[in-house]
C-alpha positions as a Markdown table, in Angstrom:
| # | Residue | x | y | z |
|---|---|---|---|---|
| 1 | Met | 89.0 | 63.6 | 128.0 |
| 2 | Val | 89.9 | 65.5 | 124.8 |
| 3 | Ala | 89.3 | 68.6 | 124.7 |
| 4 | Ser | 87.7 | 69.9 | 121.4 |
| 5 | Gly | 90.5 | 71.7 | 119.5 |
| 6 | Gly | 93.3 | 70.6 | 122.2 |
| 7 | Leu | 95.3 | 68.4 | 123.5 |
| 8 | Lys | 94.2 | 65.9 | 126.5 |
| 9 | Arg | 94.2 | 68.2 | 130.0 |
| 10 | Arg | 97.5 | 66.1 | 131.3 |
| 11 | Val | 100.0 | 66.8 | 128.0 |
| 12 | Leu | 103.8 | 66.3 | 128.7 |
| 13 | Arg | 105.8 | 68.7 | 128.1 |
| 14 | Asp | 106.9 | 66.8 | 124.9 |
| 15 | Asp | 103.3 | 67.4 | 123.3 |
| 16 | Val | 104.0 | 71.1 | 124.0 |
| 17 | Val | 107.4 | 71.4 | 122.5 |
| 18 | Glu | 106.0 | 68.7 | 119.3 |
| 19 | His | 103.1 | 71.7 | 119.4 |
| 20 | Ile | 105.2 | 74.8 | 119.0 |
| 21 | Val | 108.1 | 73.1 | 116.5 |
| 22 | Asp | 105.1 | 72.5 | 114.2 |
| 23 | Ser | 103.7 | 75.6 | 114.6 |
| 24 | Ile | 107.2 | 77.1 | 114.0 |
| 25 | Leu | 108.0 | 74.9 | 110.6 |
| 26 | Asn | 104.1 | 75.4 | 109.3 |
| 27 | Gly | 104.6 | 78.9 | 109.3 |
| 28 | Ala | 101.9 | 79.5 | 112.1 |
| 29 | Leu | 104.9 | 81.3 | 114.0 |
| 30 | Lys | 107.4 | 83.2 | 112.3 |
| 31 | Pro | 111.0 | 84.1 | 112.6 |
| 32 | Gly | 110.7 | 86.9 | 115.1 |
| 33 | Glu | 107.2 | 86.6 | 116.3 |
| 34 | Lys | 106.9 | 86.6 | 120.4 |
| 35 | Ile | 105.5 | 83.5 | 122.0 |
| 36 | Ile | 103.2 | 83.7 | 124.0 |
| 37 | Glu | 102.7 | 81.4 | 126.9 |
| 38 | Thr | 99.1 | 82.1 | 127.8 |
| 39 | Arg | 97.6 | 82.0 | 124.4 |
| 40 | Ile | 99.7 | 78.4 | 124.1 |
| 41 | Ser | 98.5 | 77.0 | 127.6 |
| 42 | Arg | 95.3 | 78.5 | 126.6 |
| 43 | Glu | 95.2 | 76.4 | 123.4 |
| 44 | Leu | 96.1 | 72.9 | 124.9 |
| 45 | Gln | 94.9 | 73.8 | 128.4 |
| 46 | Val | 97.7 | 72.7 | 130.2 |
| 47 | Ser | 99.4 | 75.0 | 132.7 |
| 48 | Gln | 101.5 | 77.9 | 132.0 |
| 49 | Gly | 104.4 | 76.2 | 133.8 |
| 50 | Ala | 104.7 | 73.0 | 131.4 |
| 51 | Val | 104.5 | 76.2 | 128.1 |
| 52 | Arg | 107.5 | 77.8 | 130.1 |
| 53 | Glu | 109.6 | 74.1 | 130.1 |
| 54 | Ala | 108.8 | 73.2 | 126.4 |
| 55 | Ile | 109.7 | 77.3 | 125.9 |
| 56 | Arg | 113.4 | 76.2 | 128.2 |
| 57 | Asp | 114.0 | 72.9 | 126.0 |
| 58 | Leu | 113.2 | 75.2 | 122.8 |
| 59 | Thr | 115.7 | 77.7 | 123.8 |
| 60 | Ala | 117.9 | 75.1 | 124.3 |
| 61 | Arg | 117.3 | 73.5 | 121.1 |
| 62 | Gly | 117.9 | 76.5 | 119.0 |
| 63 | Phe | 114.3 | 77.1 | 118.2 |
| 64 | Val | 113.7 | 80.0 | 120.5 |
| 65 | Glu | 115.5 | 82.7 | 121.6 |
| 66 | Thr | 114.7 | 84.2 | 125.5 |
| 67 | Glu | 115.6 | 87.6 | 127.0 |
| 68 | Pro | 115.1 | 88.5 | 130.6 |
| 69 | Tyr | 112.3 | 90.7 | 130.7 |
| 70 | Lys | 111.5 | 90.6 | 127.6 |
| 71 | Gly | 110.2 | 86.9 | 126.5 |
| 72 | Ser | 110.7 | 84.6 | 123.9 |
| 73 | Arg | 110.6 | 84.9 | 120.6 |
| 74 | Val | 110.5 | 82.3 | 117.4 |
| 75 | Lys | 114.7 | 82.6 | 116.7 |
| 76 | Val | 115.8 | 84.6 | 113.6 |
| 77 | Leu | 118.0 | 83.7 | 111.2 |
| 78 | Ser | 121.1 | 85.7 | 110.9 |
| 79 | Ser | 124.0 | 85.9 | 108.4 |
| 80 | Asp | 126.7 | 85.2 | 111.0 |
| 81 | Glu | 124.7 | 82.3 | 112.8 |
| 82 | Leu | 123.9 | 80.8 | 109.5 |
| 83 | Tyr | 127.4 | 80.7 | 108.5 |
| 84 | Glu | 128.8 | 79.3 | 111.8 |
| 85 | Tyr | 125.7 | 76.7 | 111.6 |
| 86 | Phe | 127.0 | 75.5 | 107.9 |
| 87 | Ala | 130.2 | 75.8 | 108.7 |
| 88 | Val | 130.1 | 73.0 | 111.9 |
| 89 | Arg | 127.6 | 70.8 | 110.2 |
| 90 | Ser | 130.1 | 70.5 | 107.2 |
| 91 | Glu | 133.1 | 69.9 | 109.8 |
| 92 | Leu | 130.6 | 66.8 | 111.2 |
| 93 | Glu | 128.7 | 65.2 | 108.2 |
| 94 | Ser | 131.9 | 65.1 | 106.2 |
| 95 | Leu | 133.7 | 63.3 | 109.0 |
| 96 | Ala | 130.3 | 60.8 | 109.5 |
| 97 | Leu | 130.7 | 60.6 | 105.6 |
| 98 | Gly | 134.5 | 59.3 | 105.8 |
| 99 | Trp | 133.4 | 56.9 | 109.2 |
| 100 | Gly | 130.0 | 56.1 | 107.6 |
| 101 | Phe | 131.9 | 54.5 | 104.1 |
| 102 | Lys | 135.0 | 52.9 | 106.2 |
| 103 | Val | 132.7 | 50.8 | 107.8 |
| 104 | Asp | 131.1 | 50.0 | 105.2 |
| 105 | Arg | 127.7 | 51.2 | 107.1 |
| 106 | Ile | 126.3 | 54.1 | 104.3 |
| 107 | Asp | 122.7 | 53.0 | 103.3 |
| 108 | Val | 122.8 | 54.4 | 99.0 |
| 109 | Glu | 119.4 | 52.7 | 98.5 |
| 110 | Ser | 118.0 | 54.2 | 101.2 |
| 111 | Leu | 119.6 | 58.0 | 100.2 |
| 112 | Ala | 118.5 | 57.1 | 96.6 |
| 113 | Gly | 115.2 | 56.9 | 97.7 |
| 114 | Ile | 115.3 | 60.2 | 99.8 |
| 115 | Val | 117.0 | 62.3 | 97.1 |
| 116 | Glu | 113.8 | 60.9 | 95.1 |
| 117 | Lys | 111.5 | 62.4 | 97.2 |
| 118 | Met | 113.1 | 65.7 | 97.6 |
| 119 | Phe | 113.1 | 66.1 | 93.3 |
| 120 | Ser | 109.1 | 65.1 | 94.0 |
| 121 | Gly | 108.4 | 67.6 | 96.4 |
| 122 | Ile | 110.0 | 70.5 | 94.4 |
| 123 | Glu | 107.8 | 69.2 | 91.5 |
| 124 | Gln | 105.0 | 69.7 | 93.5 |
| 125 | Gln | 106.1 | 72.5 | 95.4 |
| 126 | Asp | 106.2 | 70.6 | 98.5 |
| 127 | Ile | 107.9 | 72.7 | 101.6 |
| 128 | Phe | 107.2 | 70.1 | 103.8 |
| 129 | Thr | 108.2 | 67.0 | 102.0 |
| 130 | Ile | 111.5 | 68.7 | 100.3 |
| 131 | Gly | 112.5 | 69.6 | 104.1 |
| 132 | Lys | 112.0 | 66.1 | 105.6 |
| 133 | Ala | 114.2 | 64.6 | 102.8 |
| 134 | Asp | 116.8 | 66.7 | 103.1 |
| 135 | Leu | 116.4 | 66.2 | 106.9 |
| 136 | Asp | 116.8 | 62.3 | 106.4 |
| 137 | Phe | 119.1 | 62.4 | 103.6 |
| 138 | His | 121.7 | 64.1 | 106.5 |
| 139 | Arg | 120.0 | 62.0 | 109.1 |
| 140 | Thr | 120.3 | 59.0 | 107.3 |
| 141 | Ile | 124.6 | 59.9 | 106.8 |
| 142 | Met | 125.2 | 60.4 | 110.6 |
| 143 | Glu | 123.9 | 57.5 | 111.9 |
| 144 | Ser | 125.8 | 55.6 | 109.2 |
| 145 | Ala | 129.0 | 56.3 | 111.2 |
| 146 | Gly | 127.8 | 54.4 | 114.4 |
| 147 | Asn | 128.6 | 56.7 | 116.5 |
| 148 | Gly | 126.4 | 58.1 | 119.0 |
| 149 | Ser | 128.5 | 60.7 | 120.5 |
| 150 | Leu | 128.8 | 62.3 | 117.1 |
| 151 | Val | 124.8 | 61.9 | 116.2 |
| 152 | Arg | 124.3 | 63.9 | 119.6 |
| 153 | Ser | 126.4 | 66.1 | 118.8 |
| 154 | Trp | 124.7 | 67.0 | 115.6 |
| 155 | Glu | 121.3 | 66.7 | 116.7 |
| 156 | Val | 121.7 | 69.6 | 118.9 |
| 157 | Leu | 122.1 | 71.8 | 116.5 |
| 158 | Ala | 118.2 | 72.0 | 115.8 |
| 159 | Asn | 118.8 | 70.9 | 112.2 |
| 160 | Asp | 115.1 | 70.8 | 111.4 |
| 161 | Tyr | 114.3 | 73.8 | 112.2 |
| 162 | Trp | 117.3 | 75.6 | 110.1 |
| 163 | Ile | 116.5 | 73.2 | 107.5 |
| 164 | Phe | 113.1 | 74.0 | 107.2 |
| 165 | Thr | 113.1 | 77.2 | 107.7 |
| 166 | Leu | 116.1 | 77.9 | 105.2 |
| 167 | Val | 113.8 | 75.3 | 102.7 |
| 168 | Lys | 110.7 | 77.8 | 103.1 |
| 169 | Asp | 112.4 | 80.9 | 102.4 |
| 170 | Tyr | 114.0 | 79.6 | 99.0 |
| 171 | Phe | 111.0 | 78.6 | 97.7 |
| 172 | Glu | 109.3 | 82.4 | 98.4 |
| 173 | Lys | 112.7 | 84.2 | 97.1 |
| 174 | Gly | 112.8 | 81.8 | 94.1 |
| 175 | Met | 115.6 | 80.2 | 94.4 |
| 176 | Asp | 116.6 | 77.0 | 92.6 |
| 177 | Leu | 115.3 | 73.9 | 94.8 |
| 178 | Gly | 116.0 | 72.1 | 91.7 |
| 179 | Asp | 119.9 | 72.8 | 92.2 |
| 180 | His | 119.1 | 72.2 | 96.0 |
| 181 | Ala | 118.2 | 68.7 | 95.4 |
| 182 | Arg | 121.0 | 68.1 | 92.4 |
| 183 | Lys | 123.5 | 68.8 | 94.8 |
| 184 | His | 122.4 | 66.1 | 97.4 |
| 185 | Lys | 122.4 | 64.2 | 94.3 |
| 186 | Asp | 126.3 | 64.8 | 93.7 |
| 187 | Ile | 126.6 | 63.7 | 97.2 |
| 188 | Leu | 125.6 | 60.5 | 96.5 |
| 189 | Asp | 127.1 | 59.8 | 93.0 |
| 190 | Ala | 130.2 | 60.2 | 95.4 |
| 191 | Ile | 129.3 | 57.9 | 97.6 |
| 192 | Ser | 128.9 | 55.7 | 95.3 |
| 193 | Ala | 131.6 | 56.1 | 93.3 |
| 194 | Gly | 133.3 | 55.1 | 96.5 |
| 195 | Asp | 135.9 | 58.2 | 96.3 |
| 196 | Val | 135.9 | 59.7 | 99.9 |
| 197 | Asp | 137.9 | 63.0 | 99.4 |
| 198 | Leu | 135.1 | 63.7 | 96.2 |
| 199 | Met | 132.2 | 63.0 | 98.2 |
| 200 | Lys | 133.5 | 65.1 | 101.2 |
| 201 | Asp | 134.0 | 67.7 | 98.8 |
| 202 | Lys | 130.8 | 67.3 | 97.1 |
| 203 | Met | 129.0 | 67.5 | 101.2 |
| 204 | Lys | 131.1 | 70.8 | 101.9 |
| 205 | Asn | 130.2 | 72.3 | 98.8 |
| 206 | His | 126.7 | 71.7 | 99.4 |
| 207 | Phe | 126.3 | 74.1 | 101.9 |
| 208 | Leu | 127.5 | 77.1 | 100.0 |
| 209 | Tyr | 124.9 | 79.2 | 98.5 |
């Protein structure tokens, strides 16, 4: 039985996680906003225990900040954390580029299609399409390395949260997202040219704003 406007009564923790993530990415839950367990429990018709487990997962993934006696809130991007995040990503992705190119596993055709979607999203001012294309571009590069440990290290950075939140912030501030897409095109061109040093340089440069 499905309740009106909710999920099935017996909902897995992953369903609650997905609901909260979607709420964060679509702006229904904003950075710094408190996450009310009872509200989510009521909306999804699940136990508070299931919501609490989902929040623990999201805290580990970097979507949520939890403080004793203060509850949980959507993570706020600080400049220091942003710098650290980009520093780690640039190293991991540059490493993946080198490994992926060495074993000839970088799918240039797929990357080109993703970049086209990014430009299309910018033209349509579709934040979700831009964010998804950005995430797909970098995930494709990471997976090309053929190293599960490297990919898992990248995944724990909560890239979907950071990327979608930053794209939304850039959009609201009127920043040139066309330049953002062109930097991805520069990485793709360097890969196509077979210049390992250049592709790594373009990758690290694209994190600088």
